[in-house]
C-alpha positions in Angstrom: 0.0 0.1 -0.1 1.2 3.5 -0.8 1.1 6.3 1.5 -2.4 8.6 0.1 -4.0 4.8 -0.2 -3.4 4.6 3.5 -5.0 7.8 4.3 -7.9 7.6 1.5 -8.7 4.2 3.2 -8.9 5.9 6.8 -11.0 8.5 5.4 -13.1 6.1 3.2 -13.7 4.0 6.4 -14.9 6.9 8.4 -12.4 6.7 11.2 -10.4 10.3 9.5 -12.7 12.9 9.0 -11.4 16.5 10.3 -9.9 18.6 8.0 -7.3 19.5 10.8 -6.2 15.7 11.3 -6.5 14.9 7.3 -4.1 18.0 6.8 -2.0 16.3 9.9 -2.0 12.9 8.3 -1.8 14.2 4.6 1.6 16.3 5.6 3.1 13.8 8.5 4.8 10.9 6.9 4.7 7.6 8.7 7.5 6.5 7.3 9.8 9.3 8.6 9.0 7.2 12.1 9.4 3.7 11.2 12.7 1.9 11.6 14.9 1.3 8.3 14.3 -2.1 8.2 10.6 -1.7 8.7 10.2 1.0 6.3 8.8 -1.7 3.5 5.7 -1.5 5.9 5.6 1.8 6.7 1.8 2.3 5.5 0.6 -1.1 6.2 -2.7 -0.7 8.7 -1.0 -2.7 11.4 1.4 -1.7 14.7 4.7 -2.2 13.9 7.6 -2.8 16.3 9.8 0.3 17.3 12.2 -1.0 20.1 12.3 -1.9 23.7 9.1 -3.8 23.7 7.0 -0.7 22.6 5.0 -0.3 18.7 4.2 3.0 16.4 0.6 2.4 16.8 -1.9 1.1 14.0 -2.6 4.0 12.2 -6.6 3.7 12.1 -6.0 3.3 16.3 -4.3 6.6 15.9 -7.0 8.5 13.4 -9.4 7.0 15.8 -8.0 8.5 19.2 -6.9 12.0 17.6 -10.2 12.3 16.0 -11.6 11.7 19.9 -9.1 14.0 20.6 -10.3 17.0 18.7 -6.6 18.6 18.9 -6.8 22.2 17.6 -5.1 24.9 16.9 -4.8 26.8 20.5 -4.1 23.3 22.3 -1.3 23.1 24.6 -1.0 18.6 24.5 0.8 16.3 26.5 1.9 13.5 24.2 2.6 10.8 26.9 4.4 7.5 25.6 5.2 9.4 22.6 7.4 6.4 21.5 8.8 7.1 17.6 7.4 10.6 17.8 4.4 10.2 14.9 1.8 11.2 17.4 4.0 13.8 18.5 4.3 15.2 14.7 0.6 15.2 13.8 -0.3 17.1 17.1 2.4 19.3 16.5 1.2 20.3 12.9 -1.9 21.0 14.1 -1.3 22.7 18.0 0.3 25.4 19.3 2.9 23.0 21.6 3.2 19.8 22.5 5.3 18.5 25.5 6.2 14.7 24.4 6.8 12.3 27.6 8.6 8.9 27.1 10.0 6.4 29.4 12.7 5.1 27.3 15.7 6.9 26.9 16.8 4.9 23.4 13.0 5.6 22.0 13.1 9.3 23.3 16.4 9.7 20.9 14.7 7.9 18.2 12.0 10.1 18.1 14.2 13.5 18.4 15.9 12.0 15.2 12.6 11.7 13.6 11.1 14.7 14.3 14.4 16.7 13.4 13.0 15.9 9.7 10.3 18.6 10.2 10.6 22.2 11.1 9.0 22.0 14.4 9.2 24.7 16.9 6.1 23.9 19.4 7.7 20.6 20.7 9.3 20.0 23.8 10.6 16.3 24.6 10.7 15.3 27.6 12.3 11.6 29.5 9.6 10.5 31.8 10.6 10.7 35.8 8.9 8.7 38.9 5.5 11.1 38.6 3.2 10.3 35.6 3.1 13.0 32.8 4.5 16.0 34.2 3.7 17.4 37.3 2.3 20.4 38.2 1.7 21.3 34.7 -2.1 21.4 32.8 -2.8 20.9 29.1 -6.0 21.2 27.4 -5.6 18.3 25.8 -3.7 14.8 26.6 -3.4 12.1 24.6 -1.9 8.5 26.2 -0.7 5.8 23.9 -0.1 3.2 26.5 -2.7 0.8 28.6 -3.3 1.7 32.1 -5.1 -0.6 34.7 -7.4 2.2 35.8 -8.0 6.4 35.0 -4.4 7.7 36.5 -5.6 10.7 39.1 -2.4 12.4 38.3 -3.3 12.9 35.0 -6.7 13.7 35.9 -4.8 16.7 37.5 -2.8 17.6 34.9 -5.9 18.1 32.7 -7.1 21.7 32.6 -11.0 22.6 33.1 -12.9 21.9 29.8 -10.1 19.9 28.8 -9.7 16.1 27.1 -8.4 13.2 27.7 -7.7 10.3 25.9 -6.1 7.2 27.5 -6.3 3.4 26.8 -7.4 1.8 30.3 -7.6 -2.3 29.1 -9.0 -3.1 26.0 -11.0 0.0 25.7 -9.9 3.7 24.7 -11.8 6.4 26.8 -12.5 10.1 26.2 -12.6 12.0 29.7 -13.9 15.1 29.7 -13.1 17.6 32.3 -15.8 19.9 32.9 -15.4 23.6 34.1 -16.7 22.5 37.6 -14.0 19.7 37.7 -16.3 17.0 37.7 -15.5 14.3 34.8 -17.5 12.6 31.9 -16.2 9.5 30.3 -17.1 7.8 26.8 -15.5 4.2 26.2 -15.0 2.4 23.1 -14.1 -1.2 23.1 -11.8 -3.8 21.2 -8.3 -2.1 21.2 -4.9 -3.7 22.1 -2.0 -1.6 23.3 1.1 -1.9 25.4 0.9 -1.6 28.9 1.8 1.9 30.7 4.9 1.4 33.1 4.3 3.3 36.0 6.5 4.2 39.3 3.9 6.3 40.9 2.2 3.4 42.8 
């Protein structure tokens, strides 16, 4: 499958539909975020290993999660478990700023190399610390790419009022909406598989 065939298939299947996100998928080439040995599979709609027992997610899943997140040009976003940097780049092509957090040092260097192929000035890369996310910071949107066992309260605290977090929990993707009063609305979308979220703050 070729690059545009992949993105056209996501559009025709109805999973990729927002103009901002369609433009981001067309602008950001998944090939730039796949290990050299697997680049012949870059446009297949499947997850691919990127080292450290992690994967670059299936394009369908990424499109699904980003459509739930609905990133906007005014948003400050945290991309937790940024891996190869692909979702970071997609978000950075839309949003005001993106803070990418990755636990694995080797993957952080891999994503830094991949992101250098684009002229982004709105991306900050962070080595994950013991506390999940970026303690004390607040974000309009939070994208989590690893599966948690439960909703982490520490991440909910980092979500601004009226903010949205998209996070896998178990085998479902959850959309968490934090109202301006601090209450939480939850939407669940089952039937997905992710690598586990590794936490030290327990």
